[in-house]
C-alpha positions as a LaTeX table, in Angstrom:
\begin{tabular}{lrrr}
\hline
Residue & $x$ (\AA) & $y$ (\AA) & $z$ (\AA) \\
\hline
Met1 & 99.37 & 114.05 & 31.02 \\
Ala2 & 98.57 & 112.96 & 27.67 \\
Phe3 & 101.56 & 112.31 & 25.12 \\
Tyr4 & 101.44 & 112.59 & 21.06 \\
Lys5 & 104.15 & 111.50 & 18.80 \\
Lys6 & 104.52 & 113.40 & 15.20 \\
Thr7 & 103.89 & 111.42 & 12.25 \\
Gln8 & 104.08 & 111.70 & 8.57 \\
Gln9 & 100.94 & 109.97 & 7.21 \\
Lys10 & 102.21 & 107.44 & 3.91 \\
Ile11 & 98.68 & 109.06 & 1.99 \\
Asn12 & 99.76 & 112.42 & 1.19 \\
Gly13 & 103.10 & 113.01 & 2.59 \\
Lys14 & 101.86 & 115.56 & 5.91 \\
Trp15 & 103.05 & 115.08 & 8.97 \\
Tyr16 & 100.18 & 115.31 & 12.26 \\
Pro17 & 100.26 & 114.38 & 15.87 \\
Ile18 & 98.92 & 111.01 & 16.72 \\
Ser19 & 98.61 & 109.38 & 20.02 \\
Val20 & 100.80 & 107.58 & 22.12 \\
Thr21 & 99.92 & 105.19 & 25.14 \\
Val22 & 102.74 & 104.73 & 27.18 \\
Gly23 & 104.17 & 101.82 & 29.29 \\
Lys24 & 101.62 & 98.37 & 29.95 \\
Pro25 & 97.57 & 98.95 & 29.80 \\
Val26 & 95.84 & 99.66 & 33.46 \\
Thr27 & 94.89 & 96.04 & 35.01 \\
Thr28 & 91.43 & 95.94 & 36.31 \\
Asp29 & 93.41 & 94.72 & 39.31 \\
Glu30 & 94.44 & 98.17 & 39.29 \\
Val31 & 91.32 & 99.62 & 38.11 \\
Ala32 & 89.60 & 97.77 & 41.62 \\
Lys33 & 92.62 & 99.37 & 43.98 \\
Arg34 & 91.55 & 102.56 & 42.66 \\
Leu35 & 87.80 & 102.72 & 42.83 \\
Ala36 & 88.00 & 100.61 & 46.21 \\
Ala37 & 90.12 & 103.91 & 47.11 \\
Glu38 & 87.12 & 106.36 & 46.46 \\
Ser39 & 84.52 & 104.46 & 47.57 \\
Thr40 & 83.52 & 101.84 & 51.08 \\
Val41 & 83.65 & 98.96 & 48.54 \\
Ser42 & 87.12 & 96.59 & 49.12 \\
Pro43 & 89.22 & 96.15 & 46.40 \\
Ala44 & 88.32 & 92.44 & 46.17 \\
Asp45 & 84.74 & 93.05 & 45.68 \\
Thr46 & 85.28 & 95.70 & 43.46 \\
Phe47 & 87.39 & 92.99 & 41.37 \\
Ala48 & 84.83 & 90.87 & 41.46 \\
Val49 & 82.09 & 93.34 & 40.05 \\
Leu50 & 84.80 & 94.23 & 37.37 \\
Lys51 & 86.12 & 90.70 & 36.75 \\
Ala52 & 82.29 & 90.10 & 35.79 \\
Leu53 & 80.79 & 93.28 & 34.30 \\
Gly54 & 81.80 & 92.04 & 30.51 \\
Gly55 & 80.11 & 88.70 & 31.02 \\
Val56 & 76.62 & 91.23 & 32.43 \\
Leu57 & 76.81 & 93.27 & 29.40 \\
Ala58 & 77.38 & 90.78 & 26.95 \\
Asp59 & 74.27 & 88.39 & 29.14 \\
Phe60 & 71.95 & 92.09 & 27.91 \\
Met61 & 73.36 & 92.64 & 24.61 \\
Glu62 & 72.65 & 88.93 & 23.41 \\
Asn63 & 69.46 & 89.58 & 24.09 \\
Gly64 & 69.02 & 93.56 & 22.10 \\
Arg65 & 69.65 & 95.58 & 24.21 \\
Thr66 & 71.46 & 98.22 & 24.69 \\
Val67 & 73.47 & 99.42 & 27.82 \\
Lys68 & 74.20 & 102.10 & 29.20 \\
Leu69 & 76.86 & 103.23 & 32.08 \\
Asp70 & 76.18 & 106.10 & 33.44 \\
Gly71 & 79.33 & 108.10 & 33.89 \\
Val72 & 80.58 & 106.20 & 30.69 \\
Gly73 & 78.83 & 104.94 & 27.97 \\
Thr74 & 76.78 & 102.98 & 25.76 \\
Phe75 & 78.18 & 100.12 & 24.19 \\
Tyr76 & 75.79 & 98.35 & 21.30 \\
Tyr77 & 76.32 & 95.56 & 19.24 \\
Thr78 & 76.19 & 96.59 & 14.95 \\
Ala79 & 76.71 & 93.43 & 12.37 \\
Asn80 & 77.90 & 93.15 & 8.81 \\
Ser81 & 76.55 & 91.05 & 6.35 \\
Lys82 & 78.43 & 89.86 & 2.79 \\
Gly83 & 77.39 & 90.39 & $-0.06$ \\
Asn84 & 75.78 & 93.02 & $-1.94$ \\
Gly85 & 72.57 & 92.56 & $-0.42$ \\
Val86 & 69.63 & 90.82 & $-1.16$ \\
Asp87 & 66.23 & 91.73 & $-4.27$ \\
Ser88 & 63.38 & 91.62 & $-1.57$ \\
Pro89 & 63.01 & 92.41 & 2.26 \\
Asp90 & 61.81 & 88.71 & 2.57 \\
Lys91 & 64.79 & 87.18 & 1.16 \\
Val92 & 66.75 & 88.79 & 4.50 \\
Asn93 & 67.99 & 86.34 & 6.96 \\
Ala94 & 70.34 & 86.31 & 9.87 \\
Thr95 & 72.58 & 83.80 & 7.77 \\
Gln96 & 73.39 & 87.19 & 5.90 \\
Ile97 & 75.58 & 87.75 & 8.92 \\
Thr98 & 79.26 & 87.41 & 9.00 \\
Asp99 & 80.71 & 89.68 & 11.86 \\
Val100 & 78.79 & 91.37 & 14.99 \\
Arg101 & 81.32 & 93.49 & 17.06 \\
Val102 & 81.07 & 96.06 & 20.14 \\
Arg103 & 80.54 & 99.62 & 19.43 \\
Phe104 & 81.17 & 102.48 & 22.40 \\
Ile105 & 80.13 & 106.19 & 22.22 \\
Pro106 & 81.34 & 107.16 & 25.49 \\
Glu107 & 79.50 & 109.37 & 27.66 \\
Lys108 & 78.36 & 112.94 & 26.76 \\
His109 & 77.21 & 115.85 & 28.61 \\
Thr110 & 75.44 & 119.22 & 26.97 \\
Ser111 & 75.26 & 123.12 & 27.98 \\
Ser112 & 71.77 & 124.94 & 27.64 \\
Ser113 & 73.03 & 125.63 & 24.14 \\
His114 & 73.08 & 121.76 & 23.74 \\
Gln115 & 76.79 & 121.56 & 21.95 \\
Val116 & 78.45 & 118.75 & 23.53 \\
Thr117 & 80.55 & 120.55 & 26.68 \\
Thr118 & 82.55 & 116.96 & 27.87 \\
Arg119 & 83.14 & 113.37 & 27.59 \\
Ser120 & 83.20 & 111.42 & 30.17 \\
Leu121 & 86.47 & 109.72 & 29.34 \\
Val122 & 88.50 & 112.57 & 28.31 \\
Ser123 & 89.21 & 115.10 & 30.84 \\
Asp124 & 87.95 & 119.25 & 30.20 \\
Asn125 & 92.09 & 119.21 & 31.87 \\
Ile126 & 93.93 & 117.05 & 29.29 \\
Phe127 & 97.43 & 118.40 & 28.81 \\
Trp128 & 98.91 & 117.21 & 26.10 \\
Glu129 & 103.23 & 116.31 & 25.71 \\
Glu130 & 105.43 & 115.75 & 22.35 \\
Trp131 & 106.82 & 111.76 & 24.05 \\
Gly132 & 110.20 & 111.87 & 23.64 \\
Gly133 & 110.34 & 108.77 & 24.85 \\
Thr134 & 110.96 & 104.86 & 22.87 \\
Glu135 & 109.90 & 102.10 & 24.80 \\
Asn136 & 106.64 & 100.84 & 25.77 \\
Thr137 & 104.98 & 102.89 & 23.29 \\
Gly138 & 102.01 & 102.55 & 20.54 \\
Gly139 & 99.05 & 104.34 & 19.29 \\
Ser140 & 95.88 & 105.12 & 21.27 \\
Gly141 & 94.07 & 102.39 & 19.90 \\
Glu142 & 94.28 & 98.01 & 20.85 \\
Asp143 & 96.53 & 97.19 & 17.69 \\
Gly144 & 99.28 & 99.66 & 17.68 \\
Glu145 & 97.77 & 102.24 & 15.76 \\
Gly146 & 97.06 & 105.47 & 16.13 \\
Glu147 & 94.01 & 107.64 & 15.52 \\
Asp148 & 93.67 & 108.84 & 12.40 \\
Pro149 & 94.60 & 112.54 & 11.74 \\
Ala150 & 91.96 & 113.16 & 9.18 \\
Val151 & 89.37 & 112.68 & 12.13 \\
\hline
\end{tabular}
């Protein structure tokens, strides 16, 4: 079950549902134990692999590679640059890059008519219920902000 709360947007005064996360984030240890229960791998081995995953992804990506994990999605870098650009291609250089971000696209499955039917990290059976609690909640993002309802 997923939760939402009613929120009024300051910009237009309209009300929207935004997702609410409940409790503390699930830990690597919890994920490892769950994966071990669903496979033949021990919790310790699963934990070790999960702990190493970030470094392995970073190594591939710093070498210019995109990383696609079946059943999860694709990770890739984007670069932001400072200023308003330069006047010619020969003036473009790496010193203009001011920020690097990791982007993620969840894996999707398409039907025979080429329509997106599922995303691997979004359940087909999601059931939304209005959140009635007040403790340990935040929006769906890391910074505690909810999804943009205009999207």
